[in-house]
C-alpha positions as CSV (number, residue, x, y, z in Angstrom):
1,M,-39.3,-16.3,30.3
2,K,-40.7,-19.9,30.1
3,K,-38.6,-20.6,27.0
4,I,-35.4,-19.1,28.8
5,L,-36.4,-21.4,32.0
6,S,-36.7,-24.6,30.0
7,A,-33.4,-23.9,28.2
8,V,-31.6,-23.6,31.2
9,L,-33.2,-26.8,32.6
10,I,-32.3,-28.6,29.5
11,I,-28.5,-27.3,29.8
12,V,-28.4,-28.2,33.5
13,F,-29.9,-31.7,32.8
14,I,-27.5,-32.3,29.8
15,T,-24.3,-31.0,31.5
16,S,-25.0,-32.6,35.2
17,P,-22.4,-35.4,36.0
18,L,-25.5,-37.7,36.9
19,W,-26.7,-37.8,33.5
20,A,-23.0,-38.0,31.9
21,E,-22.7,-41.0,34.5
22,T,-25.5,-43.0,33.4
23,K,-25.1,-42.2,29.6
24,D,-21.3,-43.1,29.5
25,P,-20.5,-46.9,30.0
26,Q,-16.9,-46.2,31.1
27,A,-18.4,-44.0,33.7
28,S,-20.5,-46.8,34.8
29,V,-17.5,-49.4,35.2
30,K,-15.7,-46.6,37.1
31,Q,-18.4,-46.3,39.5
32,L,-18.8,-50.0,39.8
33,L,-15.1,-50.4,40.6
34,G,-15.0,-47.4,43.0
35,E,-18.0,-49.0,45.0
36,I,-16.4,-52.2,45.0
37,R,-13.0,-50.8,46.3
38,Q,-14.8,-49.3,49.2
39,I,-16.4,-52.5,50.3
40,K,-14.6,-54.2,53.5
41,A,-15.2,-57.7,54.6
42,D,-15.4,-58.7,58.4
43,V,-16.4,-55.4,59.6
44,S,-19.1,-54.3,62.0
45,G,-21.1,-51.4,63.1
46,P,-21.0,-48.2,60.9
47,E,-18.2,-49.7,58.7
48,E,-20.6,-52.8,58.0
49,V,-23.5,-50.3,57.1
50,D,-21.1,-48.4,54.9
51,S,-19.9,-51.4,53.2
52,Q,-23.6,-52.6,52.5
53,K,-24.2,-49.0,50.9
54,H,-21.3,-49.6,48.7
55,S,-22.4,-53.3,47.8
56,Q,-26.1,-52.2,46.9
57,S,-24.7,-49.2,44.7
58,A,-22.3,-52.0,43.0
59,L,-25.3,-54.2,42.4
60,G,-27.3,-51.6,41.1
61,L,-24.9,-51.4,38.3
62,L,-25.1,-54.9,37.3
63,N,-28.1,-56.4,35.4
64,V,-28.6,-59.1,37.6
65,A,-31.8,-60.2,35.7
66,E,-29.9,-60.6,32.5
67,I,-27.0,-62.2,34.1
68,S,-29.3,-64.7,35.7
69,K,-31.3,-65.5,32.5
70,K,-27.9,-66.0,30.7
71,A,-26.1,-68.0,33.4
72,L,-29.3,-70.5,33.5
73,G,-29.5,-70.6,29.8
74,K,-31.7,-73.4,28.5
75,H,-33.0,-74.0,32.0
76,W,-34.6,-70.3,32.4
77,A,-37.5,-71.2,30.1
78,K,-38.3,-74.4,32.4
79,R,-38.3,-72.4,35.5
80,S,-41.6,-70.9,37.2
81,D,-41.5,-67.0,37.9
82,P,-41.1,-67.6,41.7
83,E,-38.2,-69.8,41.0
84,R,-36.6,-67.6,38.6
85,E,-37.1,-64.7,41.3
86,K,-35.5,-66.9,43.9
87,F,-32.5,-67.6,41.7
88,K,-32.2,-64.0,40.7
89,T,-32.2,-62.7,44.3
90,L,-29.6,-65.5,45.5
91,L,-27.4,-64.6,42.7
92,G,-27.6,-61.0,43.6
93,D,-26.7,-61.7,47.2
94,L,-23.9,-63.9,46.2
95,F,-22.5,-60.8,44.4
96,V,-23.0,-58.8,47.4
97,Y,-21.5,-61.0,50.1
98,V,-19.1,-63.3,48.2
99,A,-17.9,-61.6,44.9
100,F,-17.7,-58.0,45.7
101,P,-15.7,-58.5,48.9
102,S,-13.2,-60.7,47.1
103,S,-13.1,-58.3,44.2
104,A,-12.6,-55.4,46.7
105,K,-9.2,-57.4,47.8
106,F,-8.3,-57.8,44.2
107,F,-8.9,-54.4,43.0
108,A,-7.6,-52.5,46.3
109,E,-4.2,-51.2,45.0
110,L,-4.2,-52.0,41.3
111,D,-3.3,-49.3,38.5
112,M,-6.2,-49.3,36.0
113,V,-5.7,-48.3,32.4
114,Y,-9.0,-47.9,30.4
115,G,-8.9,-48.7,26.7
116,K,-11.2,-47.2,24.0
117,T,-14.9,-48.3,24.3
118,K,-16.3,-50.2,21.6
119,E,-19.6,-51.4,20.2
120,K,-20.1,-55.1,19.6
121,K,-23.5,-56.1,18.4
122,K,-26.0,-55.1,21.2
123,V,-23.3,-54.8,23.7
124,V,-20.8,-52.0,24.5
125,V,-17.4,-53.3,25.5
126,V,-15.2,-51.2,28.3
127,P,-11.7,-52.6,28.0
128,L,-9.5,-52.3,31.2
129,T,-6.0,-53.3,31.9
130,V,-4.8,-53.9,35.3
131,I,-1.4,-54.3,36.8
132,H,-1.4,-56.9,39.5
133,E,1.7,-57.5,41.9
134,K,1.4,-61.4,41.6
135,E,-0.5,-62.0,38.3
136,G,1.1,-59.4,36.2
137,E,-0.8,-57.5,33.6
138,I,-4.5,-58.5,33.2
139,D,-6.9,-57.6,30.6
140,I,-10.5,-57.3,31.7
141,D,-13.5,-56.5,29.5
142,F,-16.8,-55.2,30.8
143,H,-19.7,-56.0,28.8
144,L,-22.8,-53.6,29.3
145,T,-26.1,-52.9,27.8
146,L,-28.4,-49.9,28.3
147,A,-31.3,-50.5,30.7
148,G,-33.5,-47.3,30.5
149,D,-31.0,-44.5,30.7
150,K,-28.5,-46.7,32.9
151,W,-25.5,-48.5,31.6
152,Q,-25.4,-51.9,33.3
153,V,-22.7,-54.6,33.3
154,V,-24.1,-58.0,31.8
155,D,-20.7,-59.9,31.7
156,V,-17.0,-59.5,32.5
157,I,-14.3,-61.2,30.5
158,L,-11.2,-61.7,32.7
159,D,-8.2,-62.7,30.4
160,G,-10.7,-64.2,27.8
161,I,-12.8,-66.1,30.4
162,S,-16.6,-65.1,30.7
163,M,-18.1,-64.8,34.1
164,R,-21.3,-65.4,32.8
165,N,-20.2,-68.5,30.9
166,N,-18.2,-69.7,34.0
167,L,-21.2,-69.6,36.3
168,R,-23.4,-71.4,33.6
169,S,-21.1,-74.3,33.3
170,Q,-20.9,-74.5,37.3
171,F,-24.9,-74.4,37.3
172,Y,-25.2,-76.7,34.4
173,K,-23.1,-79.4,36.3
174,V,-25.2,-79.0,39.5
175,I,-28.6,-79.3,37.7
176,K,-27.4,-82.3,35.5
177,K,-26.0,-84.2,38.3
178,K,-28.9,-83.5,40.8
179,S,-31.5,-80.9,40.1
180,F,-32.5,-77.1,39.9
181,D,-33.6,-77.3,43.6
182,E,-30.2,-78.8,44.5
183,L,-28.7,-75.7,42.8
184,I,-30.9,-73.3,45.0
185,R,-30.0,-75.2,48.0
186,K,-26.1,-75.1,47.5
187,M,-26.5,-71.1,46.5
188,D,-28.5,-70.7,49.8
189,K,-26.0,-72.6,51.7
190,K,-23.0,-70.7,50.4
191,L,-24.8,-67.6,51.3
192,K,-25.5,-68.6,54.8
193,S,-22.0,-69.8,55.5
194,T,-20.6,-66.4,54.0
195,K,-23.0,-64.6,56.3
196,S,-22.3,-66.3,59.4
């Protein structure tokens, strides 16, 4: 009886949609974009609460720790643990309050065609082509890594331009011109102005 029960549990676990979603990088990208498309800016009450739930779900599909580390590059090692944590939290909040709402507008009515998922060194690439009314055909590559049993996005390449490298270049400019503290101040200011 125990053998039959454990066999049934294994089959249920393997065939459950949740397992499939966490083990399939393309499903993670679809889930990420599905959450982002349901985010609404400038709403209040229940709609705002609903949008925040979708934002938090979308954030869970990004590896913010890895994105933070790579975006700060050589400056990451120079920072203390509290500074790293502050930076990571601010970057995550900027995704939630700035990047996701503008992405929601961008992806709202797009037709999406997924290409064949491919492995590239330690990263899995999920290619996507979207047809935008004004921009035309746009190629987007989602780079994911496996964190535990969950596929998380670590970079997005939009028409050959890396989100992570773009962030790094902006962060480096501020740090070089001013300081890391100034970068944190600017990020905090951007977040506050978006929330108000």
